[in-house]
PDB file of N, CA, C and O in Angstrom, chain B, residues numbered from 101:
ATOM      1  N   MET B 101     -26.188  -2.918  49.170  1.00  0.00           N
ATOM      2  CA  MET B 101     -25.933  -3.223  50.560  1.00  0.00           C
ATOM      3  C   MET B 101     -27.013  -2.543  51.395  1.00  0.00           C
ATOM      4  O   MET B 101     -27.328  -1.372  51.182  1.00  0.00           O
ATOM      5  N   LYS B 102     -27.567  -3.269  52.329  1.00  0.00           N
ATOM      6  CA  LYS B 102     -28.633  -2.735  53.173  1.00  0.00           C
ATOM      7  C   LYS B 102     -28.055  -2.076  54.428  1.00  0.00           C
ATOM      8  O   LYS B 102     -26.919  -2.341  54.822  1.00  0.00           O
ATOM      9  N   TYR B 103     -28.861  -1.217  55.040  1.00  0.00           N
ATOM     10  CA  TYR B 103     -28.488  -0.620  56.319  1.00  0.00           C
ATOM     11  C   TYR B 103     -28.646  -1.664  57.416  1.00  0.00           C
ATOM     12  O   TYR B 103     -29.437  -2.596  57.265  1.00  0.00           O
ATOM     13  N   PRO B 104     -27.900  -1.526  58.534  1.00  0.00           N
ATOM     14  CA  PRO B 104     -28.062  -2.463  59.653  1.00  0.00           C
ATOM     15  C   PRO B 104     -29.492  -2.425  60.196  1.00  0.00           C
ATOM     16  O   PRO B 104     -30.208  -1.441  60.011  1.00  0.00           O
ATOM     17  N   LYS B 105     -29.891  -3.484  60.856  1.00  0.00           N
ATOM     18  CA  LYS B 105     -31.261  -3.599  61.362  1.00  0.00           C
ATOM     19  C   LYS B 105     -31.597  -2.555  62.419  1.00  0.00           C
ATOM     20  O   LYS B 105     -32.770  -2.228  62.604  1.00  0.00           O
ATOM     21  N   PHE B 106     -30.599  -2.027  63.113  1.00  0.00           N
ATOM     22  CA  PHE B 106     -30.877  -1.040  64.160  1.00  0.00           C
ATOM     23  C   PHE B 106     -31.183   0.354  63.606  1.00  0.00           C
ATOM     24  O   PHE B 106     -31.569   1.237  64.371  1.00  0.00           O
ATOM     25  N   VAL B 107     -31.024   0.569  62.326  1.00  0.00           N
ATOM     26  CA  VAL B 107     -31.346   1.860  61.707  1.00  0.00           C
ATOM     27  C   VAL B 107     -32.859   2.008  61.648  1.00  0.00           C
ATOM     28  O   VAL B 107     -33.558   1.133  61.138  1.00  0.00           O
ATOM     29  N   THR B 108     -33.364   3.133  62.180  1.00  0.00           N
ATOM     30  CA  THR B 108     -34.806   3.341  62.235  1.00  0.00           C
ATOM     31  C   THR B 108     -35.321   4.298  61.161  1.00  0.00           C
ATOM     32  O   THR B 108     -36.506   4.270  60.827  1.00  0.00           O
ATOM     33  N   ASN B 109     -34.440   5.150  60.613  1.00  0.00           N
ATOM     34  CA  ASN B 109     -34.885   6.092  59.593  1.00  0.00           C
ATOM     35  C   ASN B 109     -33.677   6.595  58.795  1.00  0.00           C
ATOM     36  O   ASN B 109     -32.588   6.771  59.342  1.00  0.00           O
ATOM     37  N   VAL B 110     -33.885   6.819  57.512  1.00  0.00           N
ATOM     38  CA  VAL B 110     -32.838   7.361  56.644  1.00  0.00           C
ATOM     39  C   VAL B 110     -33.445   8.453  55.783  1.00  0.00           C
ATOM     40  O   VAL B 110     -34.519   8.281  55.205  1.00  0.00           O
ATOM     41  N   ASP B 111     -32.750   9.577  55.702  1.00  0.00           N
ATOM     42  CA  ASP B 111     -33.167  10.662  54.829  1.00  0.00           C
ATOM     43  C   ASP B 111     -31.968  11.073  53.986  1.00  0.00           C
ATOM     44  O   ASP B 111     -30.856  11.205  54.497  1.00  0.00           O
ATOM     45  N   CYS B 112     -32.196  11.270  52.726  1.00  0.00           N
ATOM     46  CA  CYS B 112     -31.121  11.598  51.802  1.00  0.00           C
ATOM     47  C   CYS B 112     -31.535  12.786  50.950  1.00  0.00           C
ATOM     48  O   CYS B 112     -32.609  12.790  50.348  1.00  0.00           O
ATOM     49  N   GLU B 113     -30.672  13.797  50.905  1.00  0.00           N
ATOM     50  CA  GLU B 113     -30.941  14.955  50.074  1.00  0.00           C
ATOM     51  C   GLU B 113     -29.907  15.018  48.963  1.00  0.00           C
ATOM     52  O   GLU B 113     -28.707  14.898  49.211  1.00  0.00           O
ATOM     53  N   PHE B 114     -30.374  15.206  47.752  1.00  0.00           N
ATOM     54  CA  PHE B 114     -29.457  15.310  46.625  1.00  0.00           C
ATOM     55  C   PHE B 114     -29.991  16.316  45.629  1.00  0.00           C
ATOM     56  O   PHE B 114     -31.139  16.754  45.699  1.00  0.00           O
ATOM     57  N   GLU B 115     -29.132  16.663  44.712  1.00  0.00           N
ATOM     58  CA  GLU B 115     -29.504  17.614  43.665  1.00  0.00           C
ATOM     59  C   GLU B 115     -29.094  17.032  42.326  1.00  0.00           C
ATOM     60  O   GLU B 115     -28.004  16.476  42.192  1.00  0.00           O
ATOM     61  N   SER B 116     -29.949  17.158  41.355  1.00  0.00           N
ATOM     62  CA  SER B 116     -29.644  16.673  40.007  1.00  0.00           C
ATOM     63  C   SER B 116     -29.035  17.807  39.187  1.00  0.00           C
ATOM     64  O   SER B 116     -29.526  18.936  39.185  1.00  0.00           O
ATOM     65  N   PHE B 117     -27.962  17.475  38.500  1.00  0.00           N
ATOM     66  CA  PHE B 117     -27.280  18.436  37.652  1.00  0.00           C
ATOM     67  C   PHE B 117     -27.401  18.013  36.195  1.00  0.00           C
ATOM     68  O   PHE B 117     -28.052  17.014  35.885  1.00  0.00           O
ATOM     69  N   ALA B 118     -26.793  18.751  35.326  1.00  0.00           N
ATOM     70  CA  ALA B 118     -26.801  18.418  33.896  1.00  0.00           C
ATOM     71  C   ALA B 118     -26.226  17.027  33.668  1.00  0.00           C
ATOM     72  O   ALA B 118     -25.491  16.516  34.513  1.00  0.00           O
ATOM     73  N   ASN B 119     -26.539  16.435  32.583  1.00  0.00           N
ATOM     74  CA  ASN B 119     -26.050  15.100  32.209  1.00  0.00           C
ATOM     75  C   ASN B 119     -26.478  14.016  33.196  1.00  0.00           C
ATOM     76  O   ASN B 119     -25.791  13.007  33.353  1.00  0.00           O
ATOM     77  N   GLN B 120     -27.604  14.226  33.853  1.00  0.00           N
ATOM     78  CA  GLN B 120     -28.189  13.238  34.757  1.00  0.00           C
ATOM     79  C   GLN B 120     -27.251  12.845  35.902  1.00  0.00           C
ATOM     80  O   GLN B 120     -27.198  11.679  36.291  1.00  0.00           O
ATOM     81  N   ILE B 121     -26.526  13.806  36.431  1.00  0.00           N
ATOM     82  CA  ILE B 121     -25.641  13.560  37.569  1.00  0.00           C
ATOM     83  C   ILE B 121     -26.374  13.944  38.841  1.00  0.00           C
ATOM     84  O   ILE B 121     -26.839  15.077  38.971  1.00  0.00           O
ATOM     85  N   ASP B 122     -26.484  13.002  39.793  1.00  0.00           N
ATOM     86  CA  ASP B 122     -27.096  13.273  41.083  1.00  0.00           C
ATOM     87  C   ASP B 122     -25.992  13.416  42.126  1.00  0.00           C
ATOM     88  O   ASP B 122     -25.170  12.515  42.289  1.00  0.00           O
ATOM     89  N   ALA B 123     -25.973  14.535  42.825  1.00  0.00           N
ATOM     90  CA  ALA B 123     -24.978  14.784  43.862  1.00  0.00           C
ATOM     91  C   ALA B 123     -25.660  14.784  45.222  1.00  0.00           C
ATOM     92  O   ALA B 123     -26.491  15.647  45.504  1.00  0.00           O
ATOM     93  N   ARG B 124     -25.315  13.831  46.051  1.00  0.00           N
ATOM     94  CA  ARG B 124     -25.873  13.769  47.401  1.00  0.00           C
ATOM     95  C   ARG B 124     -25.081  14.724  48.284  1.00  0.00           C
ATOM     96  O   ARG B 124     -23.850  14.712  48.264  1.00  0.00           O
ATOM     97  N   TYR B 125     -25.777  15.547  49.053  1.00  0.00           N
ATOM     98  CA  TYR B 125     -25.070  16.450  49.948  1.00  0.00           C
ATOM     99  C   TYR B 125     -25.477  16.271  51.401  1.00  0.00           C
ATOM    100  O   TYR B 125     -24.928  16.938  52.277  1.00  0.00           O
ATOM    101  N   SER B 126     -26.414  15.398  51.671  1.00  0.00           N
ATOM    102  CA  SER B 126     -26.809  15.138  53.050  1.00  0.00           C
ATOM    103  C   SER B 126     -27.383  13.728  53.156  1.00  0.00           C
ATOM    104  O   SER B 126     -28.234  13.324  52.364  1.00  0.00           O
ATOM    105  N   LEU B 127     -26.899  12.994  54.150  1.00  0.00           N
ATOM    106  CA  LEU B 127     -27.423  11.662  54.455  1.00  0.00           C
ATOM    107  C   LEU B 127     -27.628  11.614  55.964  1.00  0.00           C
ATOM    108  O   LEU B 127     -26.659  11.635  56.722  1.00  0.00           O
ATOM    109  N   THR B 128     -28.871  11.550  56.401  1.00  0.00           N
ATOM    110  CA  THR B 128     -29.201  11.555  57.827  1.00  0.00           C
ATOM    111  C   THR B 128     -29.750  10.189  58.198  1.00  0.00           C
ATOM    112  O   THR B 128     -30.712   9.707  57.600  1.00  0.00           O
ATOM    113  N   VAL B 129     -29.127   9.574  59.194  1.00  0.00           N
ATOM    114  CA  VAL B 129     -29.512   8.226  59.608  1.00  0.00           C
ATOM    115  C   VAL B 129     -29.831   8.235  61.100  1.00  0.00           C
ATOM    116  O   VAL B 129     -29.024   8.692  61.909  1.00  0.00           O
ATOM    117  N   THR B 130     -31.002   7.732  61.457  1.00  0.00           N
ATOM    118  CA  THR B 130     -31.415   7.635  62.862  1.00  0.00           C
ATOM    119  C   THR B 130     -31.233   6.199  63.314  1.00  0.00           C
ATOM    120  O   THR B 130     -31.711   5.267  62.668  1.00  0.00           O
ATOM    121  N   ILE B 131     -30.525   6.028  64.449  1.00  0.00           N
ATOM    122  CA  ILE B 131     -30.314   4.668  64.950  1.00  0.00           C
ATOM    123  C   ILE B 131     -31.044   4.417  66.267  1.00  0.00           C
ATOM    124  O   ILE B 131     -31.173   3.268  66.689  1.00  0.00           O
ATOM    125  N   ASN B 132     -31.520   5.469  66.917  1.00  0.00           N
ATOM    126  CA  ASN B 132     -32.245   5.299  68.172  1.00  0.00           C
ATOM    127  C   ASN B 132     -33.123   6.517  68.378  1.00  0.00           C
ATOM    128  O   ASN B 132     -32.625   7.589  68.720  1.00  0.00           O
ATOM    129  N   LYS B 133     -34.409   6.369  68.178  1.00  0.00           N
ATOM    130  CA  LYS B 133     -35.336   7.495  68.279  1.00  0.00           C
ATOM    131  C   LYS B 133     -35.438   8.059  69.691  1.00  0.00           C
ATOM    132  O   LYS B 133     -35.820   9.217  69.857  1.00  0.00           O
ATOM    133  N   ASN B 134     -35.108   7.272  70.709  1.00  0.00           N
ATOM    134  CA  ASN B 134     -35.248   7.714  72.090  1.00  0.00           C
ATOM    135  C   ASN B 134     -34.020   8.453  72.610  1.00  0.00           C
ATOM    136  O   ASN B 134     -34.048   8.972  73.726  1.00  0.00           O
ATOM    137  N   HIS B 135     -32.972   8.510  71.849  1.00  0.00           N
ATOM    138  CA  HIS B 135     -31.738   9.140  72.291  1.00  0.00           C
ATOM    139  C   HIS B 135     -31.615  10.505  71.635  1.00  0.00           C
ATOM    140  O   HIS B 135     -31.843  10.631  70.432  1.00  0.00           O
ATOM    141  N   GLU B 136     -31.263  11.518  72.394  1.00  0.00           N
ATOM    142  CA  GLU B 136     -31.274  12.874  71.876  1.00  0.00           C
ATOM    143  C   GLU B 136     -29.933  13.356  71.338  1.00  0.00           C
ATOM    144  O   GLU B 136     -29.864  14.444  70.766  1.00  0.00           O
ATOM    145  N   ASN B 137     -28.877  12.587  71.502  1.00  0.00           N
ATOM    146  CA  ASN B 137     -27.575  13.017  70.990  1.00  0.00           C
ATOM    147  C   ASN B 137     -27.551  12.985  69.469  1.00  0.00           C
ATOM    148  O   ASN B 137     -28.156  12.120  68.836  1.00  0.00           O
ATOM    149  N   ILE B 138     -26.845  13.941  68.907  1.00  0.00           N
ATOM    150  CA  ILE B 138     -26.684  13.998  67.457  1.00  0.00           C
ATOM    151  C   ILE B 138     -25.196  13.934  67.147  1.00  0.00           C
ATOM    152  O   ILE B 138     -24.403  14.694  67.704  1.00  0.00           O
ATOM    153  N   MET B 139     -24.832  13.048  66.281  1.00  0.00           N
ATOM    154  CA  MET B 139     -23.438  12.939  65.841  1.00  0.00           C
ATOM    155  C   MET B 139     -23.374  13.358  64.384  1.00  0.00           C
ATOM    156  O   MET B 139     -24.223  12.972  63.580  1.00  0.00           O
ATOM    157  N   THR B 140     -22.376  14.137  64.051  1.00  0.00           N
ATOM    158  CA  THR B 140     -22.192  14.556  62.669  1.00  0.00           C
ATOM    159  C   THR B 140     -20.864  14.029  62.167  1.00  0.00           C
ATOM    160  O   THR B 140     -19.826  14.231  62.797  1.00  0.00           O
ATOM    161  N   TYR B 141     -20.901  13.364  61.048  1.00  0.00           N
ATOM    162  CA  TYR B 141     -19.693  12.870  60.402  1.00  0.00           C
ATOM    163  C   TYR B 141     -19.596  13.528  59.041  1.00  0.00           C
ATOM    164  O   TYR B 141     -20.562  13.550  58.278  1.00  0.00           O
ATOM    165  N   ILE B 142     -18.444  14.055  58.748  1.00  0.00           N
ATOM    166  CA  ILE B 142     -18.200  14.615  57.424  1.00  0.00           C
ATOM    167  C   ILE B 142     -17.308  13.617  56.707  1.00  0.00           C
ATOM    168  O   ILE B 142     -16.177  13.355  57.117  1.00  0.00           O
ATOM    169  N   MET B 143     -17.847  13.069  55.628  1.00  0.00           N
ATOM    170  CA  MET B 143     -17.142  12.007  54.920  1.00  0.00           C
ATOM    171  C   MET B 143     -16.924  12.417  53.468  1.00  0.00           C
ATOM    172  O   MET B 143     -17.715  13.157  52.883  1.00  0.00           O
ATOM    173  N   MET B 144     -15.849  11.924  52.916  1.00  0.00           N
ATOM    174  CA  MET B 144     -15.594  12.170  51.509  1.00  0.00           C
ATOM    175  C   MET B 144     -15.924  10.916  50.716  1.00  0.00           C
ATOM    176  O   MET B 144     -15.501   9.812  51.060  1.00  0.00           O
ATOM    177  N   ASN B 145     -16.666  11.102  49.681  1.00  0.00           N
ATOM    178  CA  ASN B 145     -16.992  10.033  48.749  1.00  0.00           C
ATOM    179  C   ASN B 145     -17.511   8.754  49.412  1.00  0.00           C
ATOM    180  O   ASN B 145     -16.903   7.695  49.258  1.00  0.00           O
ATOM    181  N   PRO B 146     -18.621   8.836  50.142  1.00  0.00           N
ATOM    182  CA  PRO B 146     -19.178   7.615  50.707  1.00  0.00           C
ATOM    183  C   PRO B 146     -19.978   6.811  49.682  1.00  0.00           C
ATOM    184  O   PRO B 146     -21.076   6.332  49.967  1.00  0.00           O
ATOM    185  N   SER B 147     -19.424   6.677  48.515  1.00  0.00           N
ATOM    186  CA  SER B 147     -19.980   5.864  47.448  1.00  0.00           C
ATOM    187  C   SER B 147     -21.375   6.325  47.062  1.00  0.00           C
ATOM    188  O   SER B 147     -21.609   7.520  46.879  1.00  0.00           O
ATOM    189  N   LYS B 148     -22.305   5.382  46.937  1.00  0.00           N
ATOM    190  CA  LYS B 148     -23.643   5.713  46.444  1.00  0.00           C
ATOM    191  C   LYS B 148     -24.717   5.465  47.487  1.00  0.00           C
ATOM    192  O   LYS B 148     -25.858   5.153  47.143  1.00  0.00           O
ATOM    193  N   ALA B 149     -24.363   5.600  48.759  1.00  0.00           N
ATOM    194  CA  ALA B 149     -25.366   5.408  49.808  1.00  0.00           C
ATOM    195  C   ALA B 149     -26.492   6.413  49.606  1.00  0.00           C
ATOM    196  O   ALA B 149     -26.262   7.586  49.312  1.00  0.00           O
ATOM    197  N   ASP B 150     -27.719   5.919  49.771  1.00  0.00           N
ATOM    198  CA  ASP B 150     -28.880   6.789  49.630  1.00  0.00           C
ATOM    199  C   ASP B 150     -29.943   6.336  50.627  1.00  0.00           C
ATOM    200  O   ASP B 150     -29.634   5.646  51.598  1.00  0.00           O
ATOM    201  N   LYS B 151     -31.169   6.718  50.391  1.00  0.00           N
ATOM    202  CA  LYS B 151     -32.250   6.425  51.344  1.00  0.00           C
ATOM    203  C   LYS B 151     -32.516   4.923  51.496  1.00  0.00           C
ATOM    204  O   LYS B 151     -32.953   4.487  52.561  1.00  0.00           O
ATOM    205  N   THR B 152     -32.267   4.142  50.478  1.00  0.00           N
ATOM    206  CA  THR B 152     -32.569   2.710  50.560  1.00  0.00           C
ATOM    207  C   THR B 152     -31.341   1.818  50.637  1.00  0.00           C
ATOM    208  O   THR B 152     -31.431   0.701  51.145  1.00  0.00           O
ATOM    209  N   ASP B 153     -30.204   2.277  50.150  1.00  0.00           N
ATOM    210  CA  ASP B 153     -29.000   1.446  50.130  1.00  0.00           C
ATOM    211  C   ASP B 153     -27.829   2.130  50.822  1.00  0.00           C
ATOM    212  O   ASP B 153     -27.557   3.308  50.591  1.00  0.00           O
ATOM    213  N   ALA B 154     -27.142   1.377  51.673  1.00  0.00           N
ATOM    214  CA  ALA B 154     -25.963   1.870  52.376  1.00  0.00           C
ATOM    215  C   ALA B 154     -24.718   1.509  51.579  1.00  0.00           C
ATOM    216  O   ALA B 154     -24.816   1.011  50.458  1.00  0.00           O
ATOM    217  N   ASP B 155     -23.561   1.758  52.151  1.00  0.00           N
ATOM    218  CA  ASP B 155     -22.301   1.268  51.601  1.00  0.00           C
ATOM    219  C   ASP B 155     -21.405   0.856  52.765  1.00  0.00           C
ATOM    220  O   ASP B 155     -21.771   1.063  53.922  1.00  0.00           O
ATOM    221  N   THR B 156     -20.264   0.288  52.487  1.00  0.00           N
ATOM    222  CA  THR B 156     -19.384  -0.236  53.530  1.00  0.00           C
ATOM    223  C   THR B 156     -18.956   0.844  54.510  1.00  0.00           C
ATOM    224  O   THR B 156     -18.991   0.624  55.721  1.00  0.00           O
ATOM    225  N   THR B 157     -18.557   2.000  54.013  1.00  0.00           N
ATOM    226  CA  THR B 157     -18.071   3.072  54.883  1.00  0.00           C
ATOM    227  C   THR B 157     -19.169   3.582  55.804  1.00  0.00           C
ATOM    228  O   THR B 157     -18.950   3.721  57.007  1.00  0.00           O
ATOM    229  N   VAL B 158     -20.331   3.859  55.263  1.00  0.00           N
ATOM    230  CA  VAL B 158     -21.451   4.341  56.073  1.00  0.00           C
ATOM    231  C   VAL B 158     -21.820   3.298  57.127  1.00  0.00           C
ATOM    232  O   VAL B 158     -22.053   3.655  58.281  1.00  0.00           O
ATOM    233  N   ASN B 159     -21.876   2.044  56.763  1.00  0.00           N
ATOM    234  CA  ASN B 159     -22.239   0.996  57.725  1.00  0.00           C
ATOM    235  C   ASN B 159     -21.187   0.849  58.827  1.00  0.00           C
ATOM    236  O   ASN B 159     -21.541   0.586  59.976  1.00  0.00           O
ATOM    237  N   LYS B 160     -19.919   1.011  58.504  1.00  0.00           N
ATOM    238  CA  LYS B 160     -18.874   0.943  59.534  1.00  0.00           C
ATOM    239  C   LYS B 160     -19.067   2.051  60.562  1.00  0.00           C
ATOM    240  O   LYS B 160     -18.963   1.809  61.765  1.00  0.00           O
ATOM    241  N   VAL B 161     -19.345   3.256  60.095  1.00  0.00           N
ATOM    242  CA  VAL B 161     -19.572   4.387  60.995  1.00  0.00           C
ATOM    243  C   VAL B 161     -20.821   4.144  61.841  1.00  0.00           C
ATOM    244  O   VAL B 161     -20.811   4.411  63.043  1.00  0.00           O
ATOM    245  N   LEU B 162     -21.891   3.646  61.234  1.00  0.00           N
ATOM    246  CA  LEU B 162     -23.124   3.371  61.974  1.00  0.00           C
ATOM    247  C   LEU B 162     -22.907   2.307  63.052  1.00  0.00           C
ATOM    248  O   LEU B 162     -23.388   2.460  64.174  1.00  0.00           O
ATOM    249  N   CYS B 163     -22.201   1.250  62.729  1.00  0.00           N
ATOM    250  CA  CYS B 163     -21.946   0.185  63.708  1.00  0.00           C
ATOM    251  C   CYS B 163     -21.075   0.694  64.855  1.00  0.00           C
ATOM    252  O   CYS B 163     -21.307   0.333  66.009  1.00  0.00           O
ATOM    253  N   LEU B 164     -20.092   1.516  64.559  1.00  0.00           N
ATOM    254  CA  LEU B 164     -19.254   2.103  65.599  1.00  0.00           C
ATOM    255  C   LEU B 164     -20.093   2.967  66.531  1.00  0.00           C
ATOM    256  O   LEU B 164     -19.964   2.875  67.751  1.00  0.00           O
ATOM    257  N   GLU B 165     -20.948   3.801  65.963  1.00  0.00           N
ATOM    258  CA  GLU B 165     -21.785   4.685  66.775  1.00  0.00           C
ATOM    259  C   GLU B 165     -22.813   3.890  67.581  1.00  0.00           C
ATOM    260  O   GLU B 165     -23.074   4.226  68.737  1.00  0.00           O
ATOM    261  N   ALA B 166     -23.393   2.858  67.007  1.00  0.00           N
ATOM    262  CA  ALA B 166     -24.348   2.025  67.744  1.00  0.00           C
ATOM    263  C   ALA B 166     -23.666   1.336  68.920  1.00  0.00           C
ATOM    264  O   ALA B 166     -24.248   1.224  69.999  1.00  0.00           O
ATOM    265  N   GLU B 167     -22.450   0.882  68.717  1.00  0.00           N
ATOM    266  CA  GLU B 167     -21.690   0.245  69.793  1.00  0.00           C
ATOM    267  C   GLU B 167     -21.396   1.252  70.912  1.00  0.00           C
ATOM    268  O   GLU B 167     -21.524   0.927  72.092  1.00  0.00           O
ATOM    269  N   ASN B 168     -21.003   2.469  70.538  1.00  0.00           N
ATOM    270  CA  ASN B 168     -20.738   3.510  71.533  1.00  0.00           C
ATOM    271  C   ASN B 168     -22.007   3.882  72.288  1.00  0.00           C
ATOM    272  O   ASN B 168     -21.964   4.078  73.503  1.00  0.00           O
ATOM    273  N   LEU B 169     -23.117   3.980  71.601  1.00  0.00           N
ATOM    274  CA  LEU B 169     -24.391   4.306  72.233  1.00  0.00           C
ATOM    275  C   LEU B 169     -24.797   3.203  73.220  1.00  0.00           C
ATOM    276  O   LEU B 169     -25.259   3.495  74.323  1.00  0.00           O
ATOM    277  N   GLN B 170     -24.625   1.953  72.824  1.00  0.00           N
ATOM    278  CA  GLN B 170     -24.972   0.833  73.696  1.00  0.00           C
ATOM    279  C   GLN B 170     -24.142   0.879  74.971  1.00  0.00           C
ATOM    280  O   GLN B 170     -24.678   0.670  76.059  1.00  0.00           O
ATOM    281  N   LYS B 171     -22.843   1.149  74.858  1.00  0.00           N
ATOM    282  CA  LYS B 171     -21.983   1.254  76.035  1.00  0.00           C
ATOM    283  C   LYS B 171     -22.441   2.386  76.953  1.00  0.00           C
ATOM    284  O   LYS B 171     -22.439   2.245  78.175  1.00  0.00           O
ATOM    285  N   LYS B 172     -22.828   3.498  76.356  1.00  0.00           N
ATOM    286  CA  LYS B 172     -23.280   4.656  77.132  1.00  0.00           C
ATOM    287  C   LYS B 172     -24.586   4.342  77.875  1.00  0.00           C
ATOM    288  O   LYS B 172     -24.759   4.735  79.028  1.00  0.00           O
ATOM    289  N   LEU B 173     -25.496   3.635  77.210  1.00  0.00           N
ATOM    290  CA  LEU B 173     -26.769   3.285  77.839  1.00  0.00           C
ATOM    291  C   LEU B 173     -26.596   2.265  78.962  1.00  0.00           C
ATOM    292  O   LEU B 173     -27.418   2.221  79.877  1.00  0.00           O
ATOM    293  N   GLU B 174     -25.550   1.449  78.912  1.00  0.00           N
ATOM    294  CA  GLU B 174     -25.302   0.437  79.929  1.00  0.00           C
ATOM    295  C   GLU B 174     -24.725   1.032  81.201  1.00  0.00           C
ATOM    296  O   GLU B 174     -24.757   0.379  82.244  1.00  0.00           O
ATOM    297  N   ARG B 175     -24.203   2.240  81.150  1.00  0.00           N
ATOM    298  CA  ARG B 175     -23.593   2.863  82.332  1.00  0.00           C
ATOM    299  C   ARG B 175     -24.610   3.288  83.334  1.00  0.00           C
ATOM    300  O   ARG B 175     -24.256   3.828  84.382  1.00  0.00           O
TER     301      ARG B 175
END
């Protein structure tokens, strides 16, 4: 699953453990480079989203935040 078109940058940090297990502990997604607000979401088990592929949960959160940002910019 791809990230929405409004996503401008994605950074993913993970650590490899024994038995070839990769554990992601940070996923940073930029949706508007000109906006200075930072939102932090703590999620449990957001599947296998990484730097190139999103998942349903991550995309739902991104779309919600993009909608909120658009409303704020329209004021």
